[in-house]
N, C-alpha and C positions, 0 to 999 in steps of 0.2 A: 363582500364589499368591493366596489370598484376602486382601482388605484387612485383615481383623481379624488374620490371621497376621502380615502385614507390620508392623502396629502393635505387636503383642506382641514380635516379634523385634527391631524397632528399639529399643524401650524396654529390652529385655533387654541388647542390646549396649552401649547408653549407660550403663546401670547397672553392668554387669559391668566395664566399663573403669575404673570408679572404686571401687565398693564391694566387689566380690567378688574379682576376680583382682588388684586393686591394680596392674595392669600396663598403662601407657599405651604402652609400647614392646613390640614382639613378642617372644615367647619362641621359642627354638629347641631342639629335641631334640638337635641336634648342637652344643650350646653349647660343648663342649670344643674343637671345631674351628673355632668362630667367635669366639674370644676377643678378636680385634681390635675387634669391635663394642663389647664391654663394657669392655675395658681397653687403653689405648694403650701401656702398658708391655710388652704381649705382643709387639708388633711387633719383628722382628729377633731374637727368641729362638730361631728355627729356624736351623740351620746353613746353609740355602740359602734362596733366594727361594721364596715360596709364593703361589699364586693359587688362589682358591676361589670357587665359585658356590653359592648356596643358593636354593631355591624352597620356600615353605611355603603350603599352602592349608588354612586352618583351618575346621573345620565345613563340609566341602566340599558337603554336601547342602543348605545354606541359601543362598538368593539374597542376594548382597551381603555375605557373610561375609568375615572378614579374609583378605587375600592379601599375602604379603611376598616380596620378591626381594632378594638381597644379592650384592654383588661385593666381594671383599676381596683386597688384595695387600699383602705385606710382605716385607722383605728386610734382612739385616744390611749395614751400610756401614762398612767398616773393622773395627776391633777392638771398639769400644765403642758404636757408634751403630746404631740401627735406624730405618728409614723405612717408611711404609706409607700406604695409602689405602683407603677403604671407601665404598661407596654402598649405601644401604638404601632401598628403595621399599616403602611400606606403604599399603594401601587397605582401608578398612572402611566399608561402606555409603556415606554421603555424604562421608566424610573421605578425603583422599589427601595423603600427604606423601613427600618425597624428601629424604633426609639424606645429605650428602656430607661426609666427614671426612678430615683429614690427621693422621697420627700420627708422633711422634718419640719415641724412647726412648734412654736412656743406661744402660749397665750397669756394675756394679762386681763384680769377682771377689772374693768374700768369702774363699774358701779353694779347695782342690782340687776340691770337689764342689758348691759353692753359688755361684750367680750371682744378684745382685739387680738388677732392672731398674726404672727410673723412667721414666714416660711422661707426655706431655701430648698432648691432642687439641684441634685447632681444627676447627670444623665450621660448616656452614650448613644450614638446614632450610627447605625450601619447603613450606608447609602451606596446604591449600585445603579448604574445606567447602562443598558445594553445599546451602546452607540451604533453597533452594526444594524440595529433595528431602524435607524434613521434612513438607511437606504430603502428599506421596505416601504416607508412612508414618503419617500421622495424628498427628504429634507437634507439640506446642506449642513456642513459642520466645519468649524475651523480646525486648524492643525493641532491645537491643544487636546483634541478629543481622539486623535488617531490611536493613541496607546492608553486610553483611559482605563484606570483600575478602580475597583470599589474602595470606598473610604470608610474608616471606623474612627469617629471623632468624639471626644468628650465635650461636655457643655455644662453650664451652670445657669440657674435662674433664681428669682426671688419674688416675693409678693407679700401683700398685707391684706387682711380680711377682717371687716368689722361685722359682728353678728348681733342681731336683736331678734326677739321672737317674731316680730312683724316685718322686719326689713333687714337688708344686708347691703354692704358695699365692698367691692373688691378691686384691687389694682395689682397688676403683675407683669413680669417679663420672663417667661419660662425658659427662653434661650437667649443668653446674652452674647455668646460667641457666634461667629459667622463662617461656618465651614463651606467648602466648595459644593456646588451643585450645578446642573444644567440650567441655562436660560436661553431665551430667544431674542435675536436682534436682526432686524431686516430680513426675516424669513429663514434665518440660519440658526442652528444650535451652537452655542459656545459655552465655555466654562465660566461660570459666574460664582456668586456666593449666596448662601442662605441669608435672608434679610431678618433683622431683629423684629420681633412681634411684641407689641405691648397691648394689654387687655384691661379695659375699665368696664366694670359691670356693677349693676345694682338692681334691687327689686323691693317691692312692697306688697304685702298681703292685705287685702280688704276683706273684712268679715261681713258677709252678706246675710248670714243666717246661722242657725245652729248646725246645719250640715252642708253649708255652701260658702266657699271662700273664692275670692278672685286673686290669683297670683299674677302680678305684673312684674316684668323684668326686662332688662335690656343689656346689650353688650356693644361696646365700641372697640373696634380692632384697629390698631395703628401699625403700619408696616413702613419701614424706612423708605422715603422717596416715593410713596404710593398714596393714592386716595384713601381716606378713612372709610372703613366699613361699619355700618350701624345696623343693629338688629333689635327689633322690639317684639316681645312675646307676651301674650295674655293666656292664662290657663284657669279654667274653672275647676275647682276641687270639690267634688260631691261627697263630702263626709269621709274622705280617705278611702272610698270604695273604688272610684275611678276618677281620672282627670281628663279633661277635653280642652284643647287649646289651639291657637293659631299663632303664626309668626311671620314677620315681614322683614326681610333684609333689603335695605334701601337700594333700589335700582338693580337688584340682583335676583331675588327670588321671593316666593311666598310659600308657606307650608302649613300643614295641619298635623296635630299629634293627638294621640290617646294613650293613656297609661292606666293599666288595670292593677288593682290590688288582689292578687290571687289568694294570698293568705297573709297572716300577720308578718310583716317584714319582707314580703316577697312581691315584687312588682315586675310586670312585663309591659313594654310600650312599643308603639309603632308610629312612625312619622312619614308623611309623604310631602315631597317638595318639588316645585316646578320652577324653572328659571324664567325670568322676564327680560333677559338680556337680548338685545337685537342681534348680537353676533351669532346666536345659536337658534334663531327662529327657523322653523322647518325641520329641526332635528328632534328625535325622541329624547327629551331632556328630563324625564321623570327620575326623581331620586327617592330611594327607599332606605329607611333607617329602622333598625331593630334595637331595642334596649332592654336589659334585664338588670334588676338590682335586688340584692339580698342583704338584709340587715341581720346581724348575728348577735 
C-alpha cells in the first residue's frame, strides 16, 4: 500500500472513531445474541447456560482495519441470580485492547409473563497504542504521546432488562468510567479519554405461522458529545432451523445475516456488512462477522 494511502486511511480511522461513527467500542451485527457485552442484566436470562464466540473483521480489504473477537458465557444460578463473563479483544491500526468483564444479575418476577432483571458489570481493560506506528502512517502526535505506556484500568457498568416471551426492552451503560485512549484532532493524534456509551434496545416477535416468526429489534447507541447511532434489524425465523435477516444502521451501513441450527442448542451464523458512508467511498469496506452459540 502506498504511503499516501496509509496516511489517508489512518487519518480516516482516527476521525471516524470520534466524529462520524461516534463509536469507540465495536459494533456487532449479531448484537441481539451478544447482549451480555452491552448489558450485564442480560446474563442469566436464558433458561440454560450459554457460551458464544464472535469474530468480526471490519473493512476487510484495508490493511490494519478493525478486528474484534468476543467470548461470552452466562448462566442462571438458582431462581433469581445470573452470573457471566465476557472477553472482548479489539485491534485497530496502532491500537489494541482486551476487555475482561464479570456480570451479576438479579431478577424479579413482575407477573406471569414479565421478568425484570437488574445487572452490574465489573471489568478491566488493557489498552495499548504503538505510537511509533504513527510515523509509519505519516500522522503527527502531541507531546503527551512521546513516552506513552500501555494502560490497565478497572471499570464498572449497570443495566436493566425487561423480558417477555414475545418482546424485550434493555437499557445499559457497560462502562461508566472514562480511561485514557488515543483520539484525533486537526489531523494529529493526541491523548484523550474513552467516552461513556449508553445502549437502549428492544424487540418484538411476530408469529406468522406454525414454523415462521418475524423477529424485529433495534438498538440506539449514545456516546457523550457525539451523534446518536440507530440500528434496526428484522430476522425471519424458520421454525428454529435457520434464521435469515437484514439490518440497517442509519447513515452508516447495511448488512445481511444468516444463522443455522446445526443441532439442538448449537448455532452458527455469518453476517456481511457494507458501509454507506461517503468518507470511505472507493475503499474495500466489506465487513465479515462469524458467530457461534452453544446452549448447555
